[in-house]
C-alpha positions as CSV (number, residue, x, y, z in Angstrom):
1,M,35.3,63.9,161.0
2,K,36.6,66.8,158.9
3,R,37.8,70.1,160.2
4,F,38.6,73.3,158.3
5,T,40.4,72.1,155.1
6,L,43.8,73.4,156.4
7,I,43.5,71.4,159.6
8,A,42.8,68.2,157.7
9,V,45.7,68.8,155.4
10,L,48.2,69.7,158.0
11,V,48.4,66.1,159.3
12,V,49.9,65.2,155.9
13,L,51.2,68.6,154.8
14,A,54.2,69.1,152.5
15,I,56.5,71.7,154.0
16,S,58.9,73.8,152.0
17,P,62.6,74.4,153.0
18,F,62.9,76.2,156.3
19,T,65.4,77.4,159.0
20,A,65.1,77.5,162.8
21,L,64.8,81.0,164.1
22,A,64.5,82.5,167.5
23,Q,62.0,85.1,168.3
24,D,61.9,87.4,171.4
25,E,58.5,88.8,172.0
26,E,56.5,89.9,175.0
27,F,53.1,88.3,175.4
28,D,50.3,90.1,177.4
29,I,47.2,87.6,177.7
30,D,44.6,88.3,180.3
31,T,43.2,85.0,181.5
32,S,41.4,86.2,184.5
33,S,38.0,85.7,183.0
34,W,38.7,82.3,181.3
35,Q,37.0,79.1,182.4
36,T,38.8,75.9,183.3
37,F,38.6,72.6,181.5
38,E,39.5,69.4,183.2
39,A,38.7,66.1,181.8
40,E,37.0,63.7,184.1
41,E,39.0,60.6,185.0
42,G,39.3,58.3,182.0
43,E,37.2,60.6,179.8
44,D,38.1,59.5,176.2
45,D,41.7,59.0,177.3
46,V,42.3,62.7,177.8
47,F,44.3,63.6,180.8
48,V,44.7,67.5,180.8
49,K,43.5,70.6,182.7
50,F,43.7,74.1,181.1
51,M,42.0,77.4,180.8
52,Y,40.2,78.9,177.8
53,P,38.0,82.0,177.0
54,E,34.6,81.9,178.6
55,D,32.8,82.3,175.1
56,W,34.8,79.5,173.4
57,L,33.9,75.9,173.4
58,T,35.8,72.6,173.8
59,E,35.0,68.9,172.8
60,V,36.9,65.7,173.5
61,Q,37.5,63.4,170.6
62,F,39.8,60.5,169.7
63,G,42.1,61.1,172.8
64,G,42.5,64.7,171.8
65,L,40.9,68.2,172.2
66,I,39.1,70.4,169.8
67,I,38.8,74.0,170.9
68,A,36.5,76.5,168.8
69,S,35.8,80.1,168.9
70,S,32.1,79.7,168.3
71,E,29.2,77.1,167.9
72,S,29.5,77.5,164.2
73,A,33.2,76.9,164.1
74,L,32.7,73.7,166.2
75,E,30.0,72.5,163.8
76,K,32.4,72.9,160.9
77,A,34.9,70.9,163.0
78,N,32.5,68.0,163.1
79,S,31.3,68.3,159.5
80,E,31.7,65.4,157.1
81,E,32.1,68.0,154.3
82,E,35.1,70.2,153.6
83,T,34.5,73.6,155.0
84,Q,35.9,77.0,155.0
85,P,36.0,79.5,158.0
86,E,34.1,82.6,158.0
87,E,35.0,85.8,159.9
88,G,35.3,85.2,163.7
89,E,35.7,81.4,163.3
90,F,38.8,79.6,164.6
91,I,39.4,76.0,165.4
92,A,42.3,74.4,167.3
93,T,43.2,70.9,168.0
94,I,45.7,69.7,170.7
95,Q,47.1,66.3,170.9
96,L,49.7,64.9,173.4
97,L,52.6,62.7,172.3
98,P,54.8,60.6,174.6
99,T,58.4,61.5,174.1
100,E,59.3,57.9,173.4
101,F,56.9,57.8,170.5
102,L,59.0,60.2,168.6
103,S,61.2,57.2,167.5
104,F,58.2,56.0,165.5
105,F,58.4,59.2,163.5
106,E,62.2,58.8,163.1
107,I,62.8,61.8,165.4
108,E,65.6,62.0,167.6
109,G,66.7,64.5,170.2
110,D,65.0,65.9,173.3
111,D,65.2,69.7,172.6
112,L,62.4,71.5,171.1
113,E,64.2,72.9,168.1
114,A,65.3,69.4,167.1
115,V,61.8,67.8,167.6
116,T,60.1,70.7,165.7
117,T,62.6,70.4,162.9
118,E,62.5,66.7,162.5
119,M,58.8,66.5,162.8
120,A,58.4,69.0,160.0
121,A,60.9,67.1,158.0
122,F,58.8,64.0,158.5
123,F,55.7,65.8,157.2
124,T,57.5,67.0,154.2
125,A,57.9,63.4,152.9
126,E,54.2,62.5,153.5
127,S,52.6,63.5,150.2
128,D,52.5,66.2,147.4
129,T,48.8,66.5,146.3
130,E,47.5,69.4,144.3
131,E,45.6,70.8,147.2
132,E,48.7,70.7,149.6
133,A,50.8,72.3,146.9
134,Q,48.6,75.5,147.2
135,L,49.7,75.9,150.8
136,E,52.3,78.5,151.7
137,V,54.4,77.4,154.6
138,G,56.6,79.8,156.5
139,E,59.8,79.2,158.3
140,V,60.1,77.2,161.5
141,S,60.7,79.6,164.5
142,I,61.0,79.1,168.3
143,I,58.7,81.3,170.3
144,E,60.2,82.1,173.8
145,F,56.7,82.6,175.5
146,S,58.1,82.5,179.1
147,E,61.1,81.2,181.0
148,E,59.2,78.0,181.4
149,L,57.5,77.6,178.0
150,S,59.0,77.6,174.4
151,I,57.0,76.8,171.3
152,G,58.0,75.6,168.0
153,R,56.0,77.4,165.4
154,V,55.2,76.7,161.7
155,P,52.8,79.1,159.9
156,V,50.6,77.7,157.1
157,T,48.2,79.6,154.8
158,D,46.2,79.3,151.6
159,E,43.7,81.7,150.0
160,N,40.9,80.8,152.3
161,I,42.6,79.8,155.7
162,E,45.5,81.2,157.8
163,G,46.8,78.6,160.3
164,V,49.7,77.6,162.4
165,L,51.3,74.4,163.8
166,L,52.7,74.6,167.3
167,V,54.9,72.0,169.1
168,F,55.7,72.3,172.8
169,Q,57.0,70.2,175.7
170,L,54.8,69.7,178.6
171,T,57.0,67.4,180.7
172,E,60.2,65.5,180.1
173,E,58.1,62.6,178.9
174,V,55.3,64.4,177.0
175,Y,55.2,66.8,174.0
176,G,52.1,68.6,172.7
177,V,51.1,69.4,169.2
178,A,48.5,72.1,168.5
179,I,47.1,73.0,165.0
180,G,45.0,76.1,164.7
181,A,43.3,77.7,161.6
182,G,40.8,80.4,160.9
183,Y,39.7,83.2,158.7
184,P,42.6,85.0,156.9
185,G,43.7,88.2,158.8
186,E,42.6,87.0,162.2
187,L,45.5,84.6,163.1
188,E,47.4,87.0,165.3
189,D,44.7,87.5,167.9
190,N,43.7,83.8,167.8
191,E,47.1,82.6,168.1
192,L,47.7,84.6,171.2
193,V,44.5,82.9,172.6
194,L,46.1,79.5,171.7
195,Y,49.3,80.5,173.3
196,G,47.4,81.4,176.4
197,I,45.7,78.0,176.4
198,I,49.0,76.2,175.9
199,S,50.6,78.1,178.9
200,T,47.8,76.9,181.3
201,L,47.9,73.2,180.0
202,E,48.7,70.7,182.7
203,F,49.1,66.9,182.0
204,T,47.1,65.2,184.8
205,G,47.8,61.6,183.7
206,T,50.9,59.3,183.2
207,V,52.9,58.2,180.2
208,E,51.3,54.8,180.5
209,D,48.0,56.5,180.1
210,L,49.1,58.0,176.8
211,M,50.7,54.7,175.7
212,A,47.5,53.0,176.2
213,Q,45.4,55.1,173.8
Protein backbone atom coordinates (compact mmCIF):
# COMPACT_ATOMS: atom_id res chain seq x y z
CA MET A 1 0.00 0.00 0.00
CA LYS A 2 1.23 3.47 -0.86
CA ARG A 3 -0.09 6.66 0.67
CA PHE A 4 0.58 10.23 -0.37
CA THR A 5 4.23 10.40 -1.36
CA LEU A 6 5.18 12.29 1.80
CA ILE A 7 3.67 9.70 4.14
CA ALA A 8 5.58 6.95 2.37
CA VAL A 9 8.78 8.98 2.55
CA LEU A 10 8.42 9.96 6.21
CA VAL A 11 9.11 6.44 7.43
CA VAL A 12 12.61 6.77 5.94
CA LEU A 13 12.97 10.54 5.87
CA ALA A 14 16.25 12.37 6.15
CA ILE A 15 15.86 15.16 8.70
CA SER A 16 17.99 18.28 8.70
CA PRO A 17 19.54 19.71 11.91
CA PHE A 18 16.98 20.82 14.45
CA THR A 19 16.51 22.13 17.97
CA ALA A 20 13.87 21.33 20.55
CA LEU A 21 11.54 24.25 21.20
CA ALA A 22 8.59 24.85 23.47
CA GLN A 23 5.31 26.28 22.21
CA ASP A 24 2.52 27.81 24.26
CA GLU A 25 -0.73 27.83 22.29
CA GLU A 26 -4.41 27.55 23.10
CA PHE A 27 -6.47 25.04 21.16
CA ASP A 28 -10.22 25.29 20.70
CA ILE A 29 -11.46 22.11 19.04
CA ASP A 30 -15.18 21.28 19.08
CA THR A 31 -15.60 17.50 19.12
CA SER A 32 -19.28 17.52 20.11
CA SER A 33 -20.41 16.29 16.68
CA TRP A 34 -17.60 13.77 16.20
CA GLN A 35 -18.17 10.04 15.98
CA THR A 36 -16.41 7.36 18.02
CA PHE A 37 -14.16 4.62 16.69
CA GLU A 38 -13.59 1.57 18.84
CA ALA A 39 -11.82 -1.45 17.46
CA GLU A 40 -13.54 -4.73 18.08
CA GLU A 41 -11.65 -7.13 20.28
CA GLY A 42 -8.66 -8.48 18.38
CA GLU A 43 -9.49 -6.56 15.19
CA ASP A 44 -6.21 -6.57 13.27
CA ASP A 45 -4.37 -6.21 16.59
CA VAL A 46 -5.60 -2.63 17.07
CA PHE A 47 -6.59 -1.75 20.63
CA VAL A 48 -7.79 1.85 20.59
CA LYS A 49 -10.80 4.06 21.04
CA PHE A 50 -10.96 7.64 19.77
CA MET A 51 -13.21 10.31 18.26
CA TYR A 52 -12.97 11.77 14.76
CA PRO A 53 -15.01 14.11 12.51
CA GLU A 54 -18.33 12.70 11.37
CA ASP A 55 -17.51 13.19 7.67
CA TRP A 56 -14.05 11.60 7.88
CA LEU A 57 -13.23 7.92 7.33
CA THR A 58 -11.11 5.36 9.17
CA GLU A 59 -9.52 2.07 8.21
CA VAL A 60 -7.52 -0.50 10.17
CA GLN A 61 -4.42 -1.88 8.47
CA PHE A 62 -1.30 -3.71 9.63
CA GLY A 63 -1.94 -3.06 13.30
CA GLY A 64 -2.32 0.68 12.70
CA LEU A 65 -4.92 3.24 11.71
CA ILE A 66 -5.57 5.27 8.60
CA ILE A 67 -7.76 8.35 8.97
CA ALA A 68 -8.84 10.24 5.85
CA SER A 69 -10.79 13.43 5.22
CA SER A 70 -12.69 11.97 2.25
CA GLU A 71 -13.33 8.86 0.20
CA SER A 72 -10.93 10.07 -2.48
CA ALA A 73 -8.18 10.57 0.10
CA LEU A 74 -8.76 7.07 1.48
CA GLU A 75 -8.57 5.62 -2.03
CA LYS A 76 -5.20 7.33 -2.52
CA ALA A 77 -4.05 5.92 0.80
CA ASN A 78 -4.68 2.45 -0.58
CA SER A 79 -3.34 3.10 -4.08
CA GLU A 80 -0.43 1.07 -5.39
CA GLU A 81 0.67 4.13 -7.35
CA GLU A 82 2.33 7.28 -6.05
CA THR A 83 -0.32 9.94 -5.55
CA GLN A 84 -0.51 13.62 -4.72
CA PRO A 85 -3.28 15.25 -2.66
CA GLU A 86 -5.85 17.56 -4.15
CA GLU A 87 -7.60 20.38 -2.30
CA GLY A 88 -9.50 19.09 0.71
CA GLU A 89 -7.65 15.77 0.90
CA PHE A 90 -5.78 14.81 4.07
CA ILE A 91 -4.49 11.45 5.27
CA ALA A 92 -3.17 10.53 8.70
CA THR A 93 -1.72 7.31 10.05
CA ILE A 94 -1.41 6.41 13.72
CA GLN A 95 0.79 3.64 15.08
CA LEU A 96 1.34 2.62 18.71
CA LEU A 97 4.76 1.66 20.00
CA PRO A 98 5.59 -0.04 23.33
CA THR A 99 8.06 2.07 25.29
CA GLU A 100 10.41 -0.88 25.64
CA PHE A 101 10.62 -1.09 21.84
CA LEU A 102 12.43 2.25 21.82
CA SER A 103 15.65 0.41 22.63
CA PHE A 104 15.46 -1.27 19.22
CA PHE A 105 15.61 2.21 17.67
CA GLU A 106 18.58 3.09 19.88
CA ILE A 107 16.37 5.54 21.74
CA GLU A 108 16.90 6.06 25.45
CA GLY A 109 14.95 8.19 27.88
CA ASP A 110 11.34 8.33 28.95
CA ASP A 111 10.48 12.00 28.35
CA LEU A 112 8.79 13.26 25.21
CA GLU A 113 11.52 15.67 24.17
CA ALA A 114 14.18 12.97 24.36
CA VAL A 115 12.07 10.43 22.48
CA THR A 116 11.12 12.91 19.76
CA THR A 117 14.71 14.09 19.38
CA GLU A 118 16.23 10.62 19.30
CA MET A 119 13.57 9.25 16.96
CA ALA A 120 14.24 12.13 14.56
CA ALA A 121 17.97 11.46 14.80
CA PHE A 122 17.33 7.81 13.98
CA PHE A 123 15.38 8.71 10.83
CA THR A 124 18.15 11.11 9.82
CA ALA A 125 20.52 8.23 9.19
CA GLU A 126 18.06 6.07 7.28
CA SER A 127 18.69 7.20 3.71
CA ASP A 128 19.42 10.16 1.47
CA THR A 129 17.58 9.65 -1.81
CA GLU A 130 16.99 12.37 -4.36
CA GLU A 131 13.28 12.34 -3.57
CA GLU A 132 13.88 12.79 0.16
CA ALA A 133 16.39 15.56 -0.46
CA GLN A 134 13.53 17.66 -1.89
CA LEU A 135 11.77 17.69 1.47
CA GLU A 136 11.95 20.74 3.70
CA VAL A 137 12.00 19.69 7.34
CA GLY A 138 11.36 22.17 10.14
CA GLU A 139 12.57 22.24 13.71
CA VAL A 140 11.37 19.83 16.36
CA SER A 141 8.99 21.50 18.81
CA ILE A 142 6.97 20.39 21.80
CA ILE A 143 3.29 21.32 21.68
CA GLU A 144 1.65 21.68 25.10
CA PHE A 145 -1.88 20.75 24.03
CA SER A 146 -3.19 20.43 27.57
CA GLU A 147 -1.99 19.66 31.08
CA GLU A 148 -2.37 15.97 30.26
CA LEU A 149 -1.08 15.91 26.68
CA SER A 150 2.19 17.09 25.13
CA ILE A 151 3.04 16.38 21.50
CA GLY A 152 6.43 16.31 19.79
CA ARG A 153 6.12 17.87 16.34
CA VAL A 154 8.24 17.80 13.15
CA PRO A 155 6.83 19.68 10.10
CA VAL A 156 7.75 18.33 6.67
CA THR A 157 6.86 19.79 3.25
CA ASP A 158 7.66 19.61 -0.43
CA GLU A 159 6.20 21.39 -3.45
CA ASN A 160 3.13 19.13 -3.55
CA ILE A 161 2.48 18.18 0.06
CA GLU A 162 2.43 19.75 3.51
CA GLY A 163 2.73 17.32 6.38
CA VAL A 164 3.72 16.71 9.96
CA LEU A 165 5.06 13.93 12.18
CA LEU A 166 3.74 13.87 15.76
CA VAL A 167 4.97 11.86 18.75
CA PHE A 168 2.99 11.53 21.98
CA GLN A 169 2.86 9.33 25.08
CA LEU A 170 -0.42 7.55 25.75
CA THR A 171 0.64 5.72 28.89
CA GLU A 172 3.89 5.06 30.71
CA GLU A 173 4.27 1.97 28.56
CA VAL A 174 2.94 3.16 25.18
CA TYR A 175 3.93 5.91 22.73
CA GLY A 176 2.01 6.96 19.65
CA VAL A 177 3.33 8.19 16.31
CA ALA A 178 1.02 10.05 13.92
CA ILE A 179 1.93 11.12 10.39
CA GLY A 180 -0.37 13.45 8.50
CA ALA A 181 -0.12 14.93 5.00
CA GLY A 182 -2.35 16.90 2.69
CA TYR A 183 -2.67 19.71 0.16
CA PRO A 184 -0.29 22.66 0.67
CA GLY A 185 -1.81 25.50 2.67
CA GLU A 186 -4.36 23.29 4.43
CA LEU A 187 -2.19 21.80 7.18
CA GLU A 188 -3.16 24.23 9.95
CA ASP A 189 -6.82 23.21 10.07
CA ASN A 190 -6.14 19.52 9.48
CA GLU A 191 -3.43 19.44 12.10
CA LEU A 192 -5.91 20.82 14.63
CA VAL A 193 -8.22 17.94 13.75
CA LEU A 194 -5.34 15.52 14.23
CA TYR A 195 -4.60 17.06 17.65
CA GLY A 196 -8.26 16.58 18.53
CA ILE A 197 -8.15 12.93 17.49
CA ILE A 198 -4.99 12.33 19.51
CA SER A 199 -6.50 14.05 22.57
CA THR A 200 -9.40 11.56 22.57
CA LEU A 201 -7.25 8.50 21.85
CA GLU A 202 -7.44 5.74 24.45
CA PHE A 203 -5.36 2.58 24.50
CA THR A 204 -7.71 -0.29 25.32
CA GLY A 205 -5.26 -3.18 25.18
CA THR A 206 -2.13 -4.25 27.01
CA VAL A 207 1.57 -3.97 26.25
CA GLU A 208 1.50 -7.71 25.65
CA ASP A 209 -1.06 -7.10 22.88
CA LEU A 210 1.31 -4.68 21.15
CA MET A 211 4.31 -6.93 21.64
CA ALA A 212 2.43 -9.75 19.94
CA GLN A 213 1.91 -7.79 16.72
